[in-house]
C-alpha positions in Angstrom: -24.8 -69.6 12.4 -27.4 -67.5 14.2 -26.8 -63.7 13.2 -27.9 -61.7 15.9 -29.5 -58.2 15.0 -27.5 -55.6 16.3 -30.5 -53.3 17.7 -29.5 -49.4 18.5 -31.6 -48.6 21.9 -33.3 -45.4 22.6 -30.7 -44.0 24.5 -28.1 -44.8 21.7 -30.9 -43.2 19.6 -31.5 -40.4 21.5 -27.0 -39.3 21.4 -26.6 -39.8 18.1 -29.4 -37.6 17.0 -28.4 -35.0 19.1 -24.7 -35.1 18.6 -25.5 -35.0 14.3 -27.7 -32.1 15.2 -25.5 -30.0 17.6 -22.6 -30.8 15.3 -25.0 -29.3 12.1 -25.7 -26.1 14.2 -22.2 -25.9 15.7 -21.1 -25.5 12.1 -23.7 -23.6 10.8 -22.9 -21.2 13.4 -18.9 -20.9 12.8 -19.0 -21.1 8.6 -20.3 -17.2 8.8 -17.5 -16.6 11.2 -14.8 -18.2 9.2 -16.4 -16.6 6.0 -15.6 -13.4 7.3 -12.2 -13.7 8.7 -10.6 -15.2 5.5 -12.9 -13.4 2.7 -10.8 -10.2 2.8 -7.2 -12.5 2.3 -8.9 -14.1 -0.6 -10.1 -10.8 -2.5 -8.1 -9.7 -5.4 -5.1 -7.1 -4.4 -5.2 -3.6 -6.6 -1.4 -4.1 -7.2 0.0 -2.7 -10.3 -3.0 0.0 -10.8 -1.6 3.5 -11.7 -3.6 6.7 -11.2 -3.1 9.9 -13.5 -2.2 12.9 -11.2 -0.4 15.4 -13.9 -0.6 16.3 -17.8 3.2 15.4 -18.9 3.7 19.2 -20.6 3.3 21.3 -17.5 6.3 18.6 -15.9 10.0 20.9 -16.1 13.3 20.4 -14.0 12.1 22.2 -11.4 10.7 19.3 -8.9 6.6 20.1 -8.1 4.5 18.6 -6.0 1.9 17.1 -7.2 -1.1 16.0 -4.8 -3.5 13.1 -5.8 -6.3 10.6 -3.7 -6.5 7.2 -4.3 -8.9 4.9 -2.9 -8.3 2.6 -0.2 -10.4 -0.3 0.7 -10.5 -2.2 4.3 -11.9 -4.7 4.4 -15.3 -3.8 3.5 -14.6 0.1 4.3 -13.6 2.3 1.2 -12.2 5.5 1.1 -9.8 8.4 0.0 -6.9 9.1 1.0 -4.6 12.0 -0.2 -1.1 11.3 -1.2 1.3 13.5 -3.1 4.6 13.2 -4.8 7.5 15.1 -6.0 8.0 15.3 -9.9 10.5 16.7 -12.2 12.3 16.0 -15.4 15.8 14.8 -15.3 18.8 15.8 -17.3 18.0 12.8 -19.7 14.4 14.4 -20.1 13.0 11.1 -18.2 10.4 12.0 -15.8 11.1 10.9 -11.7 8.6 10.9 -9.0 10.0 11.2 -5.8 7.8 9.9 -2.5 8.0 12.7 -0.2 8.2 10.9 3.4 11.7 10.9 4.7 13.3 7.8 5.4 14.6 8.7 8.9 11.4 9.3 11.3 8.4 9.7 8.5 8.2 13.5 7.7 7.3 15.3 4.5 10.4 16.8 3.0 10.3 19.9 0.7 12.1 20.9 -2.1 14.4 23.8 -1.1 13.5 24.3 2.7 15.9 27.2 2.9 19.0 29.3 3.5 21.7 26.5 2.9 19.2 23.6 1.3 19.4 25.6 -2.5 18.8 22.1 -5.1 18.3 19.6 -2.1 14.7 18.0 -0.1 14.9 19.2 3.1 13.6 16.7 6.2 12.5 19.8 8.6 11.8 17.5 11.5 15.6 16.8 12.4 17.5 18.4 9.3 17.5 16.1 6.8 18.7 16.2 3.6 18.4 14.7 -0.2 19.9 15.9 -3.3 17.8 16.1 -5.9 17.5 12.3 -7.3 16.6 11.4 -3.8 20.0 9.8 -2.7 20.3 10.4 1.4 23.2 13.1 2.1 25.9 11.8 4.0 26.2 13.4 7.2 22.4 13.7 7.8 19.5 11.6 9.6 17.8 9.7 6.8 19.9 6.6 5.9 18.4 5.8 2.9 17.7 7.7 -0.5 13.7 8.8 -0.5 11.9 5.7 -2.1 11.0 6.3 -6.1 6.9 5.9 -7.1 7.2 3.4 -10.8 5.6 5.9 -13.9 4.2 5.5 -16.4 2.7 7.9 -19.6 -0.3 7.8 -21.6 -1.6 10.1 -23.9 0.3 13.0 -22.4 -0.4 11.8 -19.2 1.5 10.9 -16.3 0.5 7.8 -14.0 2.1 7.0 -10.7 2.3 3.3 -9.3 3.6 2.1 -6.0 6.7 3.8 -4.3 9.6 1.4 -4.1 12.7 2.0 -2.5 14.9 4.4 -5.1 18.0 2.1 -6.7 19.0 4.3 -9.0 21.5 7.0 -6.8 
């Protein structure tokens, strides 16, 4: 039995070598692009974070607009974004924080917007009305209640979390 050695010709050797080097270079160029596309998705999100917005002793039964800023990260760019909320104490003494964004078209609602709107939130864009608890008034453009912020009290300070749909109305 004669075993014939398998020999590689020069042409095959060059083909194998150039294919390997080309594949290695392509992988080297694609790896940073893939990492750049996937990295922001893999970063931990800041969900559940609470921001200090007010002193609890200053909150009354009358809704007051509190303004605050959050740090927003878009990929590698960090910026401060202004936010606001309507904050008051309800009949039980619990603190309620409502989003000022109208559920109709995203305009900003005001407390006691004018005549005929006493003790209600008023949206000037399309005459939208909300009750004090954030419930939308039937017959006006908004079809859903104002969103409500998650709240937390620590050391006499009010902290707001994310806004969630208002299910308490």
